[in-house]
C-alpha positions, 0 to 999 in steps of 0.5 A: 338644414336638418329636415323636420327640425323646427327653427328656434326664435333666435334662428328666425330672428337671425335669418331676418337680420341677415337680409339687411334691408328688405320689404315684407314679401322678401323677408317672408320668403327669404326667412321662410315664414308665414304672414302671421309669423312675419308680423309677429317678428317684425313687431318684436324687432321694431319694439326692440329697435333691432330694425327700423321701418323705412318709408321708401315711397308711398306706400312702399316700406322697407325694414332696415337692420340697426346697429343694435340688430347687427350687434345681435346678429354677430353675437348669435353667429359667434355663439353658434360657431362656438357651440358648432351649431352651424349647418352640418353636411 
């Protein structure tokens, strides 16, 4: 990761989708985002049906990537690879 470079919306979404299934706290820390960003992106991904909200218990909730989300993640990774936008040494 380049120091001082901000991630694009697509990079943040890809980081969230890569988690597969996780709770809010794990997503927030793993994708390195603020609480405000977390809610903004969770709402977007839910609205676009890229993730599903899964009730694991009361009040435990996790978010799981859908088939559509996995398809998007594969496409993002393919585009990054084609453009050689992966992390540099």
